[in-house]
N, C-alpha and C positions, 0 to 999 in steps of 0.2 A: 500572387499571394505571398505575403511574408510570414516567416516563422513567428509564432506568438511568443516564443522564449528569447531567441537570439536575434531576431530581425532579419535573418538571411532571406533573400528572394529565391534561393535555390530549394524549392519545395516541390515535391512530386506526389501525385495520387498513387498510392500503393495498393488500393483496394476500393472497389465501388460495388456494393451490394447490400443485402440485408445484414443487420448486426444484432447481437444479442440485447434483449431488454432486461429489466430487473426481474422478470418473471422466470421461474425455474426452467421452463421449456420454451420461452417466448422469443420471438424474433420480430424485428420491425416489419411493417408492411411495405414500406418504401425503401429504396436503396439509398445509402449514405456513402459519400466519399470519405476515405481515410487517408490523411495526409502525413508525409514524413519529411522533416527537414534534413537535407543532405549534409548540413554542416554539423548541427548538434545532435542529430539523429532522433529527436523527439517525434513521437507519433501522436496524432490527435484526430478527433472527429467532433462534429458540432451538433450532434443529434440531441444532446442533453438540453440544449436551449429550448426545446419544445416540451420538455418533461415538467410535470407537476413539481414545483419547488418544495412542496411539503412531503415529498416521497420519502426522504430520509427521517423526517420527524414522526412519521406514523408507525415506524418500527417494522413494517412489512419486509423491507429489504434487509435490515440489520440483523434480524433474527436468523437469517439464512447464512450470513457471512462472518459471524463472530468466530475468531480464530482459536486455535488450540493454545492453551495456556503454557504447557510444557514447551511447545515449539517456540513461543516468545522468549521464555526464559533461556533457551538454548542460544538465542540472539543477544540477550542482554547480560547474562550472568545474574547473580543475585547480590553481591556485596555492594554494588554501586548504589543501592536503595537504602542502606542502613543509615537511620537517623537523618534522612534527607527529606527535603520538600520535593515531591514527585508528582508529575502530571502526566496522564495518559490521554491523548487526543484521539477521539473516536473510540472510547472505551467500551461501547455497547452496554451490556448489563453489569460490567465491572468485575468479571471473573478473574482477570489478570490482576486487577488492583486489590482484590480480596487477598491474594497472596502477598503482594507488595506491602499492604497496610500492616502486616505483622512485624515489619522492620522499619518502615518509614516513619518519619516524624509527622508529616502532613501529606494527605493525599488529595489531588485535585482531579476530578472526573470531568472531561470535556466530552459531551455527547449530544448530538442534535435530536436524537429520538426521545421525545418528551415522556413517553411511557416508562422509560428507565429511571427518570429523575427521582421519583419518590423513593424507590428502593435504594438508590445511590445515597440519597441524603440520610436515609435511616441508618446507613452504615457510617455516618459522620464524615462522608466525603464532601469536599467543596465542589459544587456542581455548577457547570456552565454548559450552555449550548454550543458555543464556539470559542476558539482560542482568543479571538479579539475581545470578547466579553470578559475573559479571565484576566486580560491585561489591566483591566481597571483596578483590580485588587492585588494582582500578583506580578506586575511588571518588575523585572530585575530581582526576583525573589525565589525562583525555582532552580533546584539543583540539577534535576534530571527530568527530561521530557522524552516520553516514548510515543510512537504513533505507528501503527501497523495497518497497511491496506487502506489508507485514507487519502493520501496526497493525490493519488490517481483519480479520485472522485471530485476534487474541488476544481471550480472553474478558473481560479487564479492561484496556481502553485507558488508563484513568487510571493504573494501576500501571505500564503500559508507559512512559508519558511520565515518570512519577516516577523510574523506573530509568535512563532516559536522563539526566535532570537530575542524579541522584546520580553518574553516571559522569563528567559533564563538569567540568572545572576552572572556576574563576571566569573569565568571559569567553569560555568554550568555546561552540561553536556546533553546532546540529543541523539536519539537512535530512531531513525525513520526507515521503515521497510515498505517496499512496493514491488508488484510483480513486473517482470519483463514481458516481452512478446513471445515467450516460449519458442526460441528460434529453431530448435530441432523439430518440434511438432509442426511448425509452420512450413519448414523445408520438406518434410515427409508427406504432409496432408494437403497442403495448399489451401485453396479457398474453403475446403470443408472444415478446416480449423480456423481460418481467418474469420469466418462469420461468427464463430463462437468467441474468440479472444478479443475481437473488436466489439465493444459494448457501449450501449447508451449511458450506463452509469459509470463507465470509465472513460471519460473524455480524453485522458492522457495515458500513454505508455512511455516511460522514460528510459533514456539510456544513461550510461555512466557519465558521459560528456555533459548532458544537459542537467543532470542532477547536481553534479559538481558546480556548474555555473550558477544554478539557482541558489545554492547554499553559500557560495562565495559572495554573490551580490547581496545576500541577506546580512553578510558580515562575519560569517563563521570562519574559524581558522582550524587548523589540524583536521582537515576534512579527509575521511577515508571512505571508500565504497567497497563493500565485501559482496562477492557473489555467492549465493546459496541455492542449493538444489532442494526443493521441498518435496517433490514427488519422485518416487522410486521407478525402477525399471518396469514394474508391473503396470504402472500408469501408462507408460509408453506403449507397451505391448497391448494393452486394452484399447487404446486409441487406434492403433494400427489394425486391430482385429474387428472392433465394433464400430469405429468411427463416431464415437460418442464419449462424453465424460463419465467417469465413475469415481474420481478421487484416488485414494490410496489403494489401488488394486493389488492383489497378490496372486502369485502362482506357485504351485508346489516346487517346480523346478528352479525357481528364482531363490537361490540361497542367500542368507544375509551377507555373506562374503561377496557374492556376485553383485548384490544390490549396492552395497557400499562402495565397490570399485566403480560401478556405473555413475553413481552420484558424485564421487570424488573427481572422476574424469570430466564430467559435465562442467563442474566448477572450474577445474584447472584449464579447460579449453575455452572458458568464457561463454558457454552455452546454457548456463544455469537459468532458473526460472524466477529468481527473486534477487533484489538488490537491497542492501542494507547501507544506509548512509549514517555515518558518525561524525559529529561536528562538535566544536567547543566554541563558546563565546569568549 
């Protein structure tokens, strides 16, 4: 087998078992191999090929994964949107764009879930199901593109990055965020965590190396990749204690100082849970 991103033949199966489905507590009935390229470090599975292609369009999945608005602004800042043409790819119901629209000149909402389109249009956003569709009207016209927790869902991440590049005007910038494989939890919990982090709806888990390659091949320059720890020490302790997810768990003895030190250390060691790609056309 060859790596789907870099073409290397040095590919290994790093897990073979049931993996998470889109359902809250669901796992596949059959085992799926999970592959990792030993060159670019990309991780992927092929379970999504059997899923209903309308899964994202019916809203069932998107309603559960819409991200926190303040967390997104912590990644982007606010001034980059002022008087700009802004697109958010995978915008969900548009909560993030509702704040951006207060300063942006034009807002483009890219979201496959059809049930959101009516509400997005009512707020005077330019609405498209996919970035490729938006290229028909906005190629070379967008100043800033954001996309969080989307690229790991698409079957062709290189095409995804290429569409972003096509939409941006010269000098335009993108900010793209995606989860890692949660290396610390994988090390501590092994297959108990693997079956949770490897998912049908996440055919990809990217490394810094393969993300940089994808965006370089799309044409981007001044690419930087930032490591971000999204979950605190309480989440780690909950996983170790309960062996199941709970999100942002807290404990009385975990002080803000202790938690901040843990998160900063995870980032500095390269063990953080999230990667943010910044690139310029």
